[in-house]
Structures are given as C-alpha cells and as structure tokens.
Residue, then its C-alpha position, 0 to 999 in steps of 0.5 A: m531339805p533338798i532344793v533342786t534347780v532345773q534349768v531349761t531353755r525358754e522355748g515351747t514344745t510346739p512352734d506356737r509357744n515360747s515357754v514351758s507350760a504350767e502342765e509341763k512344769t507340774a510334771i517336772i516338779k512331780g518327777v524330780s520330787e519322786v526321784l528324791l523320794n525313791v532314791l534318797h527317801k526324802p519326803l515330797e513335802s520337804t523337797y523344793v524344785v525351782i525351774e529356771e527358764v533361760d533365754l535360748d540366746n543365753w544357752g550354749w553347747g559345744g562351744l556355740p550358741t544353742a541355735q547355731y549348735r542345733a543348726l550344725r547338727a541338723a545339717a550334719a544329720k542330713s548329710 
C-alpha cells in the first residue's frame, strides 16, 4: 500500500486566499493516485495521499526563505 506525502506552501492560488482549496486537494489526490495506478499498477483504493501545507516562513529554496528567493528572482527577471 503506497503512501505519498505532498508538501505545498500554505498560500492560495489567488491573492484573497491563504491555503490550498478543497477542490485543489481533491485534484492532487486524484492525480497522484492515478500516477501510481498507471506507473506501478497500484489500485486506487490502496493508495494513500497525505497533503501537508507548510507555512511560507518554514520553506526555503536556494539558501533563502522562499519569499526572499521569489523577490530576488522577480528582480532578476525585470533586469
């Protein structure tokens, strides 16, 4: 029985939201489960998908907190 953990930052896809919506989580669970069905032939009913939302402050990339990393990349893209 596969167990897949998906970590995402706790932020919405639009400025008025601060989390992943129930519909988005449903799509993630469906998609991940279908990948395991198609690649490893694991039945949908035996696959568990866990979604963990991580506060943006607790996520880093490129040696920086994510917000700083994004700001740096945005500034670089403008130049």
